[in-house]
Backbone bond lengths (Angstrom), bond angles and torsions (degrees), N, CA, C in turn:
res aa  C-N    CA-C-N  psi(-1)  N-CA   C-N-CA  omega(-1)  CA-C   N-CA-C  phi
1 M - - - 1.435 - - 1.533 108.79 -
2 K 1.315 116.65 137.01 1.461 121.29 -178.62 1.521 110.52 -81.44
3 D 1.311 113.09 149.76 1.461 119.55 177.87 1.534 108.72 -84.67
4 N 1.302 118.27 124.89 1.465 122.11 -179.23 1.521 110.82 -93.04
5 K 1.326 114.66 70.72 1.461 119.69 177.99 1.525 108.75 -81.67
6 P 1.324 117.13 143.53 1.462 118.61 177.00 1.527 110.21 -68.16
7 V 1.307 115.13 137.49 1.462 121.03 179.23 1.523 107.74 -79.50
8 P 1.337 117.86 129.29 1.463 118.76 178.65 1.527 110.21 -63.42
9 S 1.312 114.96 134.33 1.464 118.52 -177.75 1.523 110.50 -79.60
10 R 1.309 114.28 144.11 1.452 120.44 176.24 1.516 108.77 -86.62
11 P 1.325 116.77 152.38 1.462 118.22 178.55 1.526 110.26 -63.44
12 N 1.287 115.01 141.72 1.453 121.04 -178.72 1.528 109.35 -71.26
13 R 1.334 116.64 126.90 1.467 120.49 -179.02 1.514 111.40 -63.60
14 D 1.327 116.62 -34.91 1.458 119.46 -179.15 1.524 110.77 -62.76
15 L 1.321 116.87 -39.78 1.462 119.56 178.84 1.525 111.12 -66.79
16 N 1.319 116.99 -36.96 1.466 120.12 177.24 1.518 111.28 -64.56
17 V 1.317 116.10 -41.96 1.461 120.08 -179.80 1.527 110.17 -66.58
18 L 1.336 116.91 -40.93 1.461 120.22 178.46 1.524 111.22 -64.68
19 A 1.321 117.02 -39.64 1.461 120.12 178.46 1.521 110.70 -64.84
20 L 1.319 116.99 -42.66 1.463 120.70 178.48 1.520 110.89 -65.07
21 L 1.314 116.62 -41.90 1.462 120.75 178.48 1.527 110.76 -63.38
22 G 1.317 116.82 -40.52 1.461 120.11 177.25 1.517 112.07 -63.47
23 L 1.331 116.56 -41.06 1.461 120.55 177.99 1.519 111.72 -62.80
24 V 1.323 116.34 -43.74 1.466 120.35 179.05 1.526 110.04 -64.68
25 A 1.318 117.06 -39.84 1.465 120.39 179.03 1.524 110.59 -63.07
26 I 1.328 117.30 -41.35 1.465 120.34 178.52 1.523 110.63 -63.75
27 L 1.328 116.89 -42.03 1.464 119.93 178.88 1.523 111.84 -63.68
28 V 1.323 117.31 -40.34 1.470 120.66 178.79 1.523 110.08 -65.64
29 I 1.330 117.04 -42.50 1.464 120.33 179.17 1.526 110.54 -62.50
30 L 1.333 116.98 -42.20 1.461 119.73 177.81 1.524 111.45 -64.20
31 M 1.319 117.46 -39.08 1.457 120.76 178.97 1.532 110.87 -64.85
32 I 1.331 116.74 -44.95 1.460 120.26 179.35 1.532 110.35 -64.45
33 S 1.326 117.14 -38.47 1.462 120.57 177.94 1.529 110.89 -63.58
34 G 1.308 116.33 -41.93 1.467 120.03 177.94 1.513 112.39 -63.51
35 I 1.318 116.66 -41.29 1.463 120.53 177.67 1.521 110.22 -63.70
36 A 1.339 116.66 -43.52 1.472 120.08 179.61 1.528 110.85 -63.19
37 M 1.337 117.11 -40.44 1.466 119.84 178.31 1.527 110.74 -63.59
38 Y 1.308 117.25 -40.06 1.460 120.78 179.05 1.530 110.83 -64.52
39 V 1.344 116.74 -43.65 1.464 120.49 -179.28 1.525 110.40 -63.60
40 V 1.336 117.47 -42.88 1.462 120.47 179.32 1.525 110.72 -65.84
41 Y 1.315 116.79 -36.24 1.467 119.91 179.01 1.525 110.99 -66.35
42 Q 1.329 116.20 -41.40 1.464 120.23 -178.21 1.532 112.62 -79.52
43 H 1.323 118.02 -31.10 1.466 123.03 -177.59 1.527 108.98 -130.83
44 P 1.325 118.35 83.75 1.468 120.87 -175.60 1.531 113.75 -60.22
45 A 1.317 118.96 -21.91 1.465 120.57 -179.96 1.528 111.77 -66.61
46 L 1.327 117.69 -19.88 1.468 121.10 -179.48 1.521 113.02 -87.51
47 A 1.310 117.90 2.58 1.467 120.55 -175.54 1.526 111.82 -62.68
48 Q 1.328 117.88 -43.47 1.470 120.26 -177.69 1.534 111.61 -65.41
49 P 1.335 120.76 -50.60 1.474 118.99 179.14 1.531 113.04 -61.20
50 L 1.327 117.44 -37.34 1.462 119.61 179.89 1.520 111.32 -69.41
51 T 1.327 117.99 -32.05 1.462 120.82 177.47 1.525 110.33 -66.25
52 V 1.321 116.23 -42.47 1.467 120.16 178.11 1.525 110.20 -64.38
53 A 1.330 117.32 -43.24 1.462 121.16 179.87 1.531 110.85 -63.69
54 A 1.328 117.24 -38.45 1.463 120.40 178.92 1.526 110.76 -66.95
55 G 1.323 116.73 -37.35 1.463 119.96 177.43 1.517 112.18 -64.81
56 V 1.316 116.75 -42.78 1.468 120.78 177.94 1.525 110.36 -64.78
57 A 1.319 116.98 -42.99 1.464 120.73 179.53 1.525 110.89 -63.44
58 A 1.324 117.29 -39.33 1.463 120.53 178.61 1.528 111.05 -64.86
59 A 1.317 116.36 -40.22 1.464 119.94 178.50 1.530 110.76 -65.42
60 L 1.324 117.09 -41.72 1.465 120.41 179.02 1.527 111.35 -65.70
61 L 1.320 117.08 -42.22 1.462 120.19 179.18 1.524 111.17 -64.83
62 T 1.312 116.55 -36.63 1.461 119.72 176.81 1.525 111.02 -64.45
63 A 1.333 116.28 -42.65 1.465 119.92 179.07 1.523 110.88 -63.74
64 V 1.308 117.27 -42.29 1.477 120.91 178.75 1.524 110.01 -64.34
65 G 1.318 117.12 -43.10 1.452 120.78 179.16 1.517 112.62 -62.18
66 L 1.326 116.35 -40.50 1.466 119.40 178.16 1.521 112.12 -66.40
67 T 1.323 116.85 -38.81 1.468 118.42 179.91 1.526 110.98 -70.06
68 L 1.314 117.77 -34.21 1.458 119.79 179.30 1.520 112.42 -71.37
69 T 1.334 117.01 -32.46 1.456 119.21 -178.95 1.524 112.88 -80.84
70 R 1.300 118.50 -11.37 1.476 121.56 179.95 1.509 112.20 -84.31
71 R 1.293 119.74 -1.46 1.474 123.16 -178.51 1.481 111.41 -58.37
């Protein structure tokens, strides 16, 4: 009689791809934030437009995040 041992599950490729995509997205966001901080430091007159753009981007990212988590 054969032994019915449970087969160890392999990690899901989709989860690995999502984790990698999330990591890349975080790195891109950090890079863009660093560039924006540098531009504001060098050109203080651009602080107001960049603040508005960052607020809009944050709102859009929140909306995208909420729609993705509702799946």
